[in-house]
N, CA, C and O atoms as a GROMACS GRO file, in nm:
protein
  584
    1UNK      N    1   8.491   8.991   8.298
    1UNK     CA    2   8.433   9.087   8.205
    1UNK      C    3   8.312   9.025   8.137
    1UNK      O    4   8.313   8.908   8.099
    2UNK      N    5   8.211   9.104   8.124
    2UNK     CA    6   8.081   9.056   8.074
    2UNK      C    7   8.091   9.006   7.929
    2UNK      O    8   8.053   8.893   7.900
    3UNK      N    9   8.141   9.089   7.842
    3UNK     CA   10   8.161   9.060   7.700
    3UNK      C   11   8.308   9.082   7.663
    3UNK      O   12   8.372   9.180   7.701
    4UNK      N   13   8.357   8.990   7.589
    4UNK     CA   14   8.495   9.002   7.536
    4UNK      C   15   8.491   8.985   7.393
    4UNK      O   16   8.433   8.887   7.346
    5UNK      N   17   8.550   9.076   7.315
    5UNK     CA   18   8.560   9.060   7.169
    5UNK      C   19   8.614   8.927   7.134
    5UNK      O   20   8.718   8.888   7.186
    6UNK      N   21   8.549   8.853   7.046
    6UNK     CA   22   8.588   8.712   7.013
    6UNK      C   23   8.632   8.699   6.871
    6UNK      O   24   8.742   8.650   6.844
    7UNK      N   25   8.548   8.744   6.776
    7UNK     CA   26   8.572   8.720   6.634
    7UNK      C   27   8.511   8.843   6.563
    7UNK      O   28   8.401   8.887   6.597
    8UNK      N   29   8.582   8.898   6.463
    8UNK     CA   30   8.529   9.002   6.387
    8UNK      C   31   8.593   9.143   6.410
    8UNK      O   32   8.701   9.155   6.467
    9UNK      N   33   8.525   9.241   6.365
    9UNK     CA   34   8.577   9.377   6.383
    9UNK      C   35   8.506   9.451   6.488
    9UNK      O   36   8.384   9.438   6.500
   10UNK      N   37   8.581   9.534   6.571
   10UNK     CA   38   8.523   9.610   6.672
   10UNK      C   39   8.576   9.751   6.664
   10UNK      O   40   8.680   9.776   6.603
   11UNK      N   41   8.504   9.846   6.725
   11UNK     CA   42   8.543   9.984   6.719
   11UNK      C   43   8.518  10.046   6.856
   11UNK      O   44   8.452   9.988   6.943
   12UNK      N   45   8.571  10.164   6.870
   12UNK     CA   46   8.550  10.247   6.991
   12UNK      C   47   8.464  10.367   6.948
   12UNK      O   48   8.497  10.439   6.854
   13UNK      N   49   8.355  10.385   7.021
   13UNK     CA   50   8.272  10.505   7.003
   13UNK      C   51   8.271  10.583   7.133
   13UNK      O   52   8.280  10.526   7.242
   14UNK      N   53   8.260  10.713   7.121
   14UNK     CA   54   8.252  10.798   7.241
   14UNK      C   55   8.111  10.848   7.264
   14UNK      O   56   8.057  10.927   7.186
   15UNK      N   57   8.052  10.800   7.377
   15UNK     CA   58   7.912  10.833   7.408
   15UNK      C   59   7.911  10.906   7.545
   15UNK      O   60   7.987  10.875   7.638
   16UNK      N   61   7.818  11.006   7.549
   16UNK     CA   62   7.807  11.071   7.683
   16UNK      C   63   7.756  10.974   7.789
   16UNK      O   64   7.665  10.895   7.763
   17UNK      N   65   7.815  10.978   7.908
   17UNK     CA   66   7.776  10.891   8.013
   17UNK      C   67   7.661  10.960   8.094
   17UNK      O   68   7.648  11.082   8.088
   18UNK      N   69   7.581  10.886   8.164
   18UNK     CA   70   7.475  10.937   8.248
   18UNK      C   71   7.546  11.003   8.366
   18UNK      O   72   7.638  10.944   8.424
   19UNK      N   73   7.505  11.127   8.403
   19UNK     CA   74   7.571  11.199   8.511
   19UNK      C   75   7.544  11.123   8.636
   19UNK      O   76   7.438  11.061   8.650
   20UNK      N   77   7.637  11.128   8.729
   20UNK     CA   78   7.633  11.071   8.862
   20UNK      C   79   7.594  10.925   8.871
   20UNK      O   80   7.517  10.881   8.957
   21UNK      N   81   7.654  10.848   8.771
   21UNK     CA   82   7.635  10.702   8.766
   21UNK      C   83   7.772  10.638   8.768
   21UNK      O   84   7.860  10.679   8.691
   22UNK      N   85   7.793  10.542   8.849
   22UNK     CA   86   7.918  10.466   8.854
   22UNK      C   87   7.914  10.356   8.749
   22UNK      O   88   7.811  10.292   8.729
   23UNK      N   89   8.030  10.334   8.681
   23UNK     CA   90   8.046  10.226   8.588
   23UNK      C   91   8.187  10.163   8.618
   23UNK      O   92   8.277  10.227   8.672
   24UNK      N   93   8.197  10.038   8.582
   24UNK     CA   94   8.320   9.962   8.596
   24UNK      C   95   8.358   9.923   8.452
   24UNK      O   96   8.277   9.878   8.371
   25UNK      N   97   8.486   9.942   8.426
   25UNK     CA   98   8.530   9.898   8.289
   25UNK      C   99   8.494   9.761   8.261
   25UNK      O  100   8.520   9.671   8.341
   26UNK      N  101   8.430   9.741   8.141
   26UNK     CA  102   8.386   9.612   8.099
   26UNK      C  103   8.239   9.588   8.119
   26UNK      O  104   8.187   9.488   8.070
   27UNK      N  105   8.167   9.678   8.189
   27UNK     CA  106   8.025   9.665   8.206
   27UNK      C  107   7.953   9.674   8.078
   27UNK      O  108   7.993   9.755   7.994
   28UNK      N  109   7.849   9.598   8.056
   28UNK     CA  110   7.764   9.610   7.939
   28UNK      C  111   7.677   9.738   7.959
   28UNK      O  112   7.625   9.768   8.066
   29UNK      N  113   7.668   9.812   7.842
   29UNK     CA  114   7.592   9.942   7.855
   29UNK      C  115   7.487   9.950   7.739
   29UNK      O  116   7.496   9.883   7.636
   30UNK      N  117   7.395  10.032   7.763
   30UNK     CA  118   7.289  10.064   7.668
   30UNK      C  119   7.274  10.218   7.661
   30UNK      O  120   7.337  10.289   7.739
   31UNK      N  121   7.195  10.268   7.572
   31UNK     CA  122   7.176  10.409   7.562
   31UNK      C  123   7.035  10.445   7.596
   31UNK      O  124   6.942  10.384   7.543
   32UNK      N  125   7.014  10.543   7.684
   32UNK     CA  126   6.888  10.584   7.724
   32UNK      C  127   6.817  10.661   7.611
   32UNK      O  128   6.878  10.748   7.549
   33UNK      N  129   6.695  10.629   7.584
   33UNK     CA  130   6.624  10.707   7.477
   33UNK      C  131   6.485  10.757   7.517
   33UNK      O  132   6.400  10.783   7.432
   34UNK      N  133   6.463  10.770   7.648
   34UNK     CA  134   6.341  10.830   7.697
   34UNK      C  135   6.368  10.897   7.833
   34UNK      O  136   6.466  10.867   7.901
   35UNK      N  137   6.280  10.987   7.868
   35UNK     CA  138   6.289  11.053   7.994
   35UNK      C  139   6.428  11.129   8.014
   35UNK      O  140   6.493  11.169   7.918
   36UNK      N  141   6.465  11.146   8.139
   36UNK     CA  142   6.590  11.224   8.160
   36UNK      C  143   6.708  11.136   8.119
   36UNK      O  144   6.703  11.014   8.129
   37UNK      N  145   6.810  11.199   8.072
   37UNK     CA  146   6.931  11.127   8.029
   37UNK      C  147   6.929  11.078   7.888
   37UNK      O  148   7.015  10.996   7.853
   38UNK      N  149   6.835  11.122   7.803
   38UNK     CA  150   6.826  11.070   7.663
   38UNK      C  151   6.962  11.090   7.597
   38UNK      O  152   7.024  11.195   7.604
   39UNK      N  153   7.003  10.980   7.533
   39UNK     CA  154   7.128  10.982   7.460
   39UNK      C  155   7.255  10.954   7.540
   39UNK      O  156   7.367  10.967   7.489
   40UNK      N  157   7.237  10.916   7.669
   40UNK     CA  158   7.346  10.893   7.750
   40UNK      C  159   7.351  10.737   7.785
   40UNK      O  160   7.253  10.665   7.772
   41UNK      N  161   7.472  10.693   7.829
   41UNK     CA  162   7.492  10.553   7.865
   41UNK      C  163   7.427  10.520   7.995
   41UNK      O  164   7.421  10.602   8.086
   42UNK      N  165   7.379  10.397   8.005
   42UNK     CA  166   7.329  10.341   8.124
   42UNK      C  167   7.376  10.200   8.136
   42UNK      O  168   7.406  10.136   8.035
   43UNK      N  169   7.383  10.148   8.259
   43UNK     CA  170   7.420  10.009   8.273
   43UNK      C  171   7.312   9.921   8.214
   43UNK      O  172   7.194   9.955   8.226
   44UNK      N  173   7.345   9.811   8.153
   44UNK     CA  174   7.245   9.717   8.105
   44UNK      C  175   7.180   9.650   8.220
   44UNK      O  176   7.248   9.615   8.316
   45UNK      N  177   7.049   9.631   8.214
   45UNK     CA  178   6.972   9.561   8.319
   45UNK      C  179   6.877   9.456   8.253
   45UNK      O  180   6.868   9.447   8.131
   46UNK      N  181   6.810   9.384   8.333
   46UNK     CA  182   6.718   9.286   8.282
   46UNK      C  183   6.603   9.344   8.200
   46UNK      O  184   6.535   9.272   8.127
   47UNK      N  185   6.582   9.476   8.213
   47UNK     CA  186   6.481   9.540   8.132
   47UNK      C  187   6.534   9.616   8.013
   47UNK      O  188   6.461   9.692   7.948
   48UNK      N  189   6.664   9.596   7.983
   48UNK     CA  190   6.730   9.658   7.866
   48UNK      C  191   6.687   9.588   7.740
   48UNK      O  192   6.706   9.467   7.731
   49UNK      N  193   6.628   9.657   7.638
   49UNK     CA  194   6.594   9.595   7.517
   49UNK      C  195   6.708   9.575   7.424
   49UNK      O  196   6.696   9.504   7.324
   50UNK      N  197   6.828   9.642   7.458
   50UNK     CA  198   6.939   9.619   7.371
   50UNK      C  199   7.066   9.650   7.454
   50UNK      O  200   7.063   9.711   7.561
   51UNK      N  201   7.177   9.602   7.396
   51UNK     CA  202   7.309   9.629   7.453
   51UNK      C  203   7.392   9.692   7.339
   51UNK      O  204   7.400   9.639   7.228
   52UNK      N  205   7.456   9.808   7.373
   52UNK     CA  206   7.541   9.875   7.276
   52UNK      C  207   7.682   9.813   7.271
   52UNK      O  208   7.738   9.799   7.162
   53UNK      N  209   7.738   9.778   7.381
   53UNK     CA  210   7.873   9.722   7.394
   53UNK      C  211   7.919   9.731   7.536
   53UNK      O  212   7.839   9.722   7.628
   54UNK      N  213   8.054   9.750   7.555
   54UNK     CA  214   8.112   9.750   7.688
   54UNK      C  215   8.183   9.890   7.708
   54UNK      O  216   8.248   9.944   7.619
   55UNK      N  217   8.165   9.940   7.825
   55UNK     CA  218   8.238  10.070   7.857
   55UNK      C  219   8.387  10.036   7.882
   55UNK      O  220   8.419   9.936   7.946
   56UNK      N  221   8.471  10.118   7.834
   56UNK     CA  222   8.614  10.092   7.842
   56UNK      C  223   8.686  10.181   7.943
   56UNK      O  224   8.808  10.197   7.937
   57UNK      N  225   8.608  10.243   8.040
   57UNK     CA  226   8.668  10.327   8.142
   57UNK      C  227   8.580  10.313   8.269
   57UNK      O  228   8.457  10.316   8.263
   58UNK      N  229   8.649  10.298   8.386
   58UNK     CA  230   8.578  10.302   8.509
   58UNK      C  231   8.539  10.443   8.554
   58UNK      O  232   8.622  10.533   8.550
   59UNK      N  233   8.420  10.464   8.595
   59UNK     CA  234   8.372  10.588   8.639
   59UNK      C  235   8.330  10.576   8.787
   59UNK      O  236   8.245  10.496   8.825
   60UNK      N  237   8.397  10.662   8.869
   60UNK     CA  238   8.375  10.648   9.016
   60UNK      C  239   8.320  10.780   9.065
   60UNK      O  240   8.335  10.883   8.999
   61UNK      N  241   8.255  10.777   9.182
   61UNK     CA  242   8.197  10.895   9.243
   61UNK      C  243   8.308  11.000   9.284
   61UNK      O  244   8.278  11.117   9.309
   62UNK      N  245   8.429  10.954   9.290
   62UNK     CA  246   8.534  11.047   9.319
   62UNK      C  247   8.597  11.119   9.196
   62UNK      O  248   8.683  11.205   9.212
   63UNK      N  249   8.554  11.082   9.077
   63UNK     CA  250   8.597  11.149   8.957
   63UNK      C  251   8.550  11.293   8.951
   63UNK      O  252   8.438  11.325   8.990
   64UNK      N  253   8.635  11.376   8.904
   64UNK     CA  254   8.602  11.523   8.892
   64UNK      C  255   8.483  11.547   8.805
   64UNK      O  256   8.411  11.643   8.828
   65UNK      N  257   8.458  11.462   8.703
   65UNK     CA  258   8.344  11.482   8.615
   65UNK      C  259   8.233  11.381   8.636
   65UNK      O  260   8.157  11.350   8.544
   66UNK      N  261   8.224  11.328   8.760
   66UNK     CA  262   8.119  11.229   8.796
   66UNK      C  263   7.977  11.284   8.761
   66UNK      O  264   7.893  11.215   8.703
   67UNK      N  265   7.956  11.407   8.800
   67UNK     CA  266   7.820  11.465   8.781
   67UNK      C  267   7.793  11.523   8.644
   67UNK      O  268   7.690  11.587   8.622
   68UNK      N  269   7.886  11.502   8.552
   68UNK     CA  270   7.876  11.552   8.412
   68UNK      C  271   7.841  11.444   8.317
   68UNK      O  272   7.849  11.326   8.351
   69UNK      N  273   7.801  11.481   8.198
   69UNK     CA  274   7.774  11.384   8.091
   69UNK      C  275   7.896  11.379   7.992
   69UNK      O  276   7.881  11.393   7.870
   70UNK      N  277   8.010  11.359   8.049
   70UNK     CA  278   8.132  11.347   7.969
   70UNK      C  279   8.126  11.232   7.873
   70UNK      O  280   8.070  11.128   7.907
   71UNK      N  281   8.181  11.247   7.751
   71UNK     CA  282   8.188  11.133   7.659
   71UNK      C  283   8.296  11.031   7.707
   71UNK      O  284   8.405  11.069   7.749
   72UNK      N  285   8.263  10.909   7.700
   72UNK     CA  286   8.349  10.797   7.741
   72UNK      C  287   8.357  10.692   7.634
   72UNK      O  288   8.263  10.676   7.556
   73UNK      N  289   8.469  10.617   7.627
   73UNK     CA  290   8.489  10.517   7.525
   73UNK      C  291   8.403  10.392   7.551
   73UNK      O  292   8.396  10.341   7.663
   74UNK      N  293   8.340  10.344   7.446
   74UNK     CA  294   8.257  10.223   7.450
   74UNK      C  295   8.302  10.136   7.332
   74UNK      O  296   8.305  10.182   7.218
   75UNK      N  297   8.336  10.011   7.363
   75UNK     CA  298   8.368   9.920   7.254
   75UNK      C  299   8.240   9.861   7.198
   75UNK      O  300   8.156   9.811   7.272
   76UNK      N  301   8.228   9.869   7.069
   76UNK     CA  302   8.108   9.824   6.998
   76UNK      C  303   8.148   9.732   6.884
   76UNK      O  304   8.263   9.733   6.840
   77UNK      N  305   8.054   9.652   6.839
   77UNK     CA  306   8.071   9.576   6.716
   77UNK      C  307   8.084   9.668   6.597
   77UNK      O  308   8.004   9.761   6.585
   78UNK      N  309   8.182   9.648   6.508
   78UNK     CA  310   8.190   9.737   6.390
   78UNK      C  311   8.099   9.691   6.278
   78UNK      O  312   8.078   9.764   6.181
   79UNK      N  313   8.048   9.573   6.289
   79UNK     CA  314   7.946   9.522   6.183
   79UNK      C  315   7.865   9.416   6.251
   79UNK      O  316   7.890   9.376   6.365
   80UNK      N  317   7.768   9.371   6.178
   80UNK     CA  318   7.665   9.275   6.230
   80UNK      C  319   7.723   9.135   6.246
   80UNK      O  320   7.653   9.051   6.303
   81UNK      N  321   7.839   9.103   6.202
   81UNK     CA  322   7.895   8.967   6.212
   81UNK      C  323   7.995   8.956   6.329
   81UNK      O  324   8.044   8.847   6.359
   82UNK      N  325   8.026   9.068   6.393
   82UNK     CA  326   8.122   9.067   6.508
   82UNK      C  327   8.064   8.981   6.622
   82UNK      O  328   7.946   8.992   6.655
   83UNK      N  329   8.147   8.900   6.678
   83UNK     CA  330   8.101   8.811   6.786
   83UNK      C  331   8.169   8.832   6.918
   83UNK      O  332   8.288   8.860   6.919
   84UNK      N  333   8.101   8.820   7.027
   84UNK     CA  334   8.153   8.839   7.165
   84UNK      C  335   8.148   8.707   7.236
   84UNK      O  336   8.060   8.626   7.210
   85UNK      N  337   8.242   8.684   7.326
   85UNK     CA  338   8.238   8.575   7.424
   85UNK      C  339   8.168   8.635   7.542
   85UNK      O  340   8.217   8.732   7.600
   86UNK      N  341   8.056   8.582   7.580
   86UNK     CA  342   7.967   8.641   7.685
   86UNK      C  343   7.962   8.547   7.808
   86UNK      O  344   7.954   8.425   7.798
   87UNK      N  345   7.968   8.613   7.924
   87UNK     CA  346   7.946   8.546   8.052
   87UNK      C  347   7.797   8.528   8.066
   87UNK      O  348   7.721   8.622   8.043
   88UNK      N  349   7.754   8.408   8.102
   88UNK     CA  350   7.610   8.383   8.126
   88UNK      C  351   7.583   8.332   8.268
   88UNK      O  352   7.668   8.268   8.330
   89UNK      N  353   7.471   8.359   8.316
   89UNK     CA  354   7.431   8.312   8.454
   89UNK      C  355   7.417   8.163   8.447
   89UNK      O  356   7.448   8.093   8.544
   90UNK      N  357   7.372   8.114   8.339
   90UNK     CA  358   7.356   7.965   8.320
   90UNK      C  359   7.311   7.956   8.169
   90UNK      O  360   7.267   8.056   8.111
   91UNK      N  361   7.322   7.841   8.112
   91UNK     CA  362   7.270   7.829   7.981
   91UNK      C  363   7.225   7.683   7.954
   91UNK      O  364   7.259   7.591   8.029
   92UNK      N  365   7.155   7.667   7.853
   92UNK     CA  366   7.100   7.531   7.822
   92UNK      C  367   7.192   7.444   7.736
   92UNK      O  368   7.148   7.344   7.679
   93UNK      N  369   7.321   7.483   7.728
   93UNK     CA  370   7.413   7.399   7.655
   93UNK      C  371   7.402   7.421   7.507
   93UNK      O  372   7.369   7.531   7.464
   94UNK      N  373   7.428   7.322   7.429
   94UNK     CA  374   7.434   7.332   7.284
   94UNK      C  375   7.300   7.374   7.225
   94UNK      O  376   7.296   7.429   7.114
   95UNK      N  377   7.188   7.349   7.297
   95UNK     CA  378   7.056   7.386   7.247
   95UNK      C  379   7.042   7.541   7.247
   95UNK      O  380   6.946   7.591   7.188
   96UNK      N  381   7.127   7.615   7.307
   96UNK     CA  382   7.124   7.762   7.305
   96UNK      C  383   7.155   7.818   7.166
   96UNK      O  384   7.106   7.924   7.127
   97UNK      N  385   7.240   7.742   7.091
   97UNK     CA  386   7.280   7.797   6.959
   97UNK      C  387   7.163   7.818   6.866
   97UNK      O  388   7.080   7.728   6.848
   98UNK      N  389   7.155   7.936   6.806
   98UNK     CA  390   7.044   7.971   6.728
   98UNK      C  391   6.928   8.039   6.799
   98UNK      O  392   6.827   8.074   6.739
   99UNK      N  393   6.947   8.059   6.933
   99UNK     CA  394   6.846   8.118   7.019
   99UNK      C  395   6.886   8.260   7.056
   99UNK      O  396   7.003   8.295   7.042
  100UNK      N  397   6.792   8.342   7.103
  100UNK     CA  398   6.825   8.469   7.155
  100UNK      C  399   6.826   8.467   7.306
  100UNK      O  400   6.759   8.385   7.368
  101UNK      N  401   6.904   8.558   7.366
  101UNK     CA  402   6.911   8.568   7.513
  101UNK      C  403   6.895   8.712   7.554
  101UNK      O  404   6.903   8.804   7.473
  102UNK      N  405   6.870   8.730   7.688
  102UNK     CA  406   6.852   8.863   7.745
  102UNK      C  407   6.963   8.891   7.845
  102UNK      O  408   7.055   8.811   7.863
  103UNK      N  409   6.953   9.006   7.909
  103UNK     CA  410   7.056   9.056   8.006
  103UNK      C  411   7.001   9.017   8.139
  103UNK      O  412   6.881   9.027   8.164
  104UNK      N  413   7.091   8.973   8.228
  104UNK     CA  414   7.069   8.961   8.373
  104UNK      C  415   7.097   9.094   8.443
  104UNK      O  416   7.014   9.153   8.512
  105UNK      N  417   7.225   9.138   8.419
  105UNK     CA  418   7.272   9.266   8.477
  105UNK      C  419   7.388   9.311   8.387
  105UNK      O  420   7.412   9.255   8.279
  106UNK      N  421   7.460   9.414   8.435
  106UNK     CA  422   7.564   9.472   8.350
  106UNK      C  423   7.683   9.376   8.320
  106UNK      O  424   7.769   9.404   8.236
  107UNK      N  425   7.682   9.265   8.393
  107UNK     CA  426   7.794   9.169   8.376
  107UNK      C  427   7.762   9.037   8.307
  107UNK      O  428   7.850   8.964   8.261
  108UNK      N  429   7.628   9.010   8.302
  108UNK     CA  430   7.588   8.875   8.267
  108UNK      C  431   7.464   8.873   8.167
  108UNK      O  432   7.371   8.952   8.177
  109UNK      N  433   7.473   8.777   8.073
  109UNK     CA  434   7.359   8.743   7.993
  109UNK      C  435   7.286   8.623   8.053
  109UNK      O  436   7.347   8.544   8.124
  110UNK      N  437   7.159   8.608   8.025
  110UNK     CA  438   7.073   8.502   8.073
  110UNK      C  439   7.051   8.394   7.971
  110UNK      O  440   6.967   8.412   7.883
  111UNK      N  441   7.120   8.288   7.976
  111UNK     CA  442   7.103   8.179   7.876
  111UNK      C  443   7.005   8.078   7.923
  111UNK      O  444   6.974   7.985   7.848
  112UNK      N  445   6.952   8.089   8.045
  112UNK     CA  446   6.866   7.982   8.104
  112UNK      C  447   6.718   8.010   8.088
  112UNK      O  448   6.641   7.915   8.094
  113UNK      N  449   6.673   8.128   8.069
  113UNK     CA  450   6.527   8.161   8.064
  113UNK      C  451   6.489   8.195   7.921
  113UNK      O  452   6.571   8.230   7.836
  114UNK      N  453   6.361   8.183   7.901
  114UNK     CA  454   6.303   8.229   7.772
  114UNK      C  455   6.330   8.384   7.759
  114UNK      O  456   6.327   8.457   7.859
  115UNK      N  457   6.356   8.430   7.641
  115UNK     CA  458   6.394   8.574   7.626
  115UNK      C  459   6.271   8.657   7.611
  115UNK      O  460   6.164   8.609   7.575
  116UNK      N  461   6.289   8.787   7.640
  116UNK     CA  462   6.182   8.889   7.619
  116UNK      C  463   6.225   8.985   7.513
  116UNK      O  464   6.147   9.016   7.422
  117UNK      N  465   6.348   9.032   7.522
  117UNK     CA  466   6.399   9.134   7.432
  117UNK      C  467   6.494   9.074   7.320
  117UNK      O  468   6.504   9.133   7.213
  118UNK      N  469   6.557   8.968   7.343
  118UNK     CA  470   6.651   8.909   7.248
  118UNK      C  471   6.768   9.002   7.217
  118UNK      O  472   6.789   9.042   7.102
  119UNK      N  473   6.842   9.034   7.322
  119UNK     CA  474   6.952   9.136   7.304
  119UNK      C  475   7.074   9.073   7.232
  119UNK      O  476   7.158   9.145   7.178
  120UNK      N  477   7.082   8.940   7.231
  120UNK     CA  478   7.194   8.880   7.164
  120UNK      C  479   7.148   8.747   7.109
  120UNK      O  480   7.060   8.680   7.163
  121UNK      N  481   7.214   8.711   6.994
  121UNK     CA  482   7.187   8.584   6.924
  121UNK      C  483   7.305   8.493   6.945
  121UNK      O  484   7.419   8.531   6.922
  122UNK      N  485   7.275   8.369   6.992
  122UNK     CA  486   7.385   8.273   7.023
  122UNK      C  487   7.433   8.202   6.899
  122UNK      O  488   7.355   8.139   6.828
  123UNK      N  489   7.565   8.214   6.872
  123UNK     CA  490   7.622   8.141   6.755
  123UNK      C  491   7.700   8.020   6.794
  123UNK      O  492   7.716   7.929   6.713
  124UNK      N  493   7.754   8.013   6.923
  124UNK     CA  494   7.827   7.897   6.963
  124UNK      C  495   7.812   7.878   7.114
  124UNK      O  496   7.798   7.972   7.191
  125UNK      N  497   7.816   7.752   7.150
  125UNK     CA  498   7.824   7.713   7.296
  125UNK      C  499   7.969   7.694   7.334
  125UNK      O  500   8.044   7.630   7.261
  126UNK      N  501   8.010   7.751   7.448
  126UNK     CA  502   8.147   7.731   7.493
  126UNK      C  503   8.150   7.638   7.610
  126UNK      O  504   8.215   7.534   7.605
  127UNK      N  505   8.079   7.676   7.719
  127UNK     CA  506   8.067   7.594   7.838
  127UNK      C  507   7.946   7.645   7.917
  127UNK      O  508   7.872   7.731   7.868
  128UNK      N  509   7.926   7.593   8.037
  128UNK     CA  510   7.804   7.618   8.114
  128UNK      C  511   7.789   7.763   8.156
  128UNK      O  512   7.680   7.802   8.196
  129UNK      N  513   7.893   7.846   8.149
  129UNK     CA  514   7.886   7.986   8.180
  129UNK      C  515   7.931   8.081   8.072
  129UNK      O  516   7.943   8.201   8.097
  130UNK      N  517   7.956   8.030   7.949
  130UNK     CA  518   7.997   8.113   7.837
  130UNK      C  519   7.929   8.073   7.705
  130UNK      O  520   7.912   7.956   7.671
  131UNK      N  521   7.894   8.176   7.634
  131UNK     CA  522   7.839   8.155   7.498
  131UNK      C  523   7.905   8.255   7.404
  131UNK      O  524   7.953   8.360   7.448
  132UNK      N  525   7.908   8.224   7.278
  132UNK     CA  526   7.948   8.319   7.174
  132UNK      C  527   7.827   8.384   7.113
  132UNK      O  528   7.738   8.314   7.063
  133UNK      N  529   7.820   8.512   7.115
  133UNK     CA  530   7.695   8.584   7.071
  133UNK      C  531   7.720   8.700   6.974
  133UNK      O  532   7.828   8.757   6.970
  134UNK      N  533   7.618   8.732   6.899
  134UNK     CA  534   7.620   8.859   6.823
  134UNK      C  535   7.513   8.944   6.890
  134UNK      O  536   7.402   8.897   6.917
  135UNK      N  537   7.548   9.071   6.918
  135UNK     CA  538   7.453   9.161   6.977
  135UNK      C  539   7.347   9.196   6.870
  135UNK      O  540   7.379   9.220   6.754
  136UNK      N  541   7.224   9.199   6.912
  136UNK     CA  542   7.112   9.229   6.817
  136UNK      C  543   7.110   9.369   6.778
  136UNK      O  544   7.128   9.458   6.861
  137UNK      N  545   7.090   9.394   6.649
  137UNK     CA  546   7.078   9.532   6.597
  137UNK      C  547   6.927   9.574   6.622
  137UNK      O  548   6.836   9.506   6.575
  138UNK      N  549   6.905   9.680   6.692
  138UNK     CA  550   6.771   9.725   6.720
  138UNK      C  551   6.736   9.850   6.650
  138UNK      O  552   6.811   9.948   6.658
  139UNK      N  553   6.627   9.853   6.580
  139UNK     CA  554   6.580   9.980   6.517
  139UNK      C  555   6.441  10.006   6.552
  139UNK      O  556   6.367   9.911   6.578
  140UNK      N  557   6.399  10.129   6.555
  140UNK     CA  558   6.264  10.162   6.585
  140UNK      C  559   6.245  10.209   6.732
  140UNK      O  560   6.341  10.250   6.797
  141UNK      N  561   6.129  10.204   6.779
  141UNK     CA  562   6.093  10.265   6.906
  141UNK      C  563   6.124  10.192   7.031
  141UNK      O  564   6.050  10.206   7.129
  142UNK      N  565   6.231  10.114   7.037
  142UNK     CA  566   6.260  10.041   7.165
  142UNK      C  567   6.295  10.149   7.272
  142UNK      O  568   6.362  10.248   7.241
  143UNK      N  569   6.252  10.128   7.390
  143UNK     CA  570   6.268  10.228   7.497
  143UNK      C  571   6.353  10.168   7.610
  143UNK      O  572   6.318  10.064   7.665
  144UNK      N  573   6.459  10.230   7.644
  144UNK     CA  574   6.542  10.191   7.758
  144UNK      C  575   6.528  10.296   7.867
  144UNK      O  576   6.568  10.411   7.850
  145UNK      N  577   6.472  10.257   7.973
  145UNK     CA  578   6.455  10.351   8.084
  145UNK      C  579   6.550  10.333   8.201
  145UNK      O  580   6.553  10.414   8.294
  146UNK      N  581   6.628  10.225   8.194
  146UNK     CA  582   6.730  10.210   8.302
  146UNK      C  583   6.829  10.107   8.257
  146UNK      O  584   6.924  10.076   8.330
   0.00000   0.00000   0.00000
């Protein structure tokens, strides 16, 4: 699982999913805010400026509502101090603490490269593939297109 609640308070929000898109429970998701699909969930990618949380339901092409924008459960931080244990592609060890990181894909954060979007702030080092992070609160005109 990409992100696992670690410390603090978390909540479930119901957000419309993007029609005809497959998701696996535990995938990191973002919300589209431009072009088609505005206000619907999308899988987090390396070009995602933010991560909302993790989807709590698998969506498959065989589901009766696959082509619909049905609301699905998403686990989110209930406040700005909630922390997640995050899977990373690699990380720089203890030097990551106090730094921002970006997304690699819906399953992984990138602790090895310089960040562009700063989707998460590292609060603790766990091991070479895990960090404790707080998801960054984004406000303003950030645009997620995929």
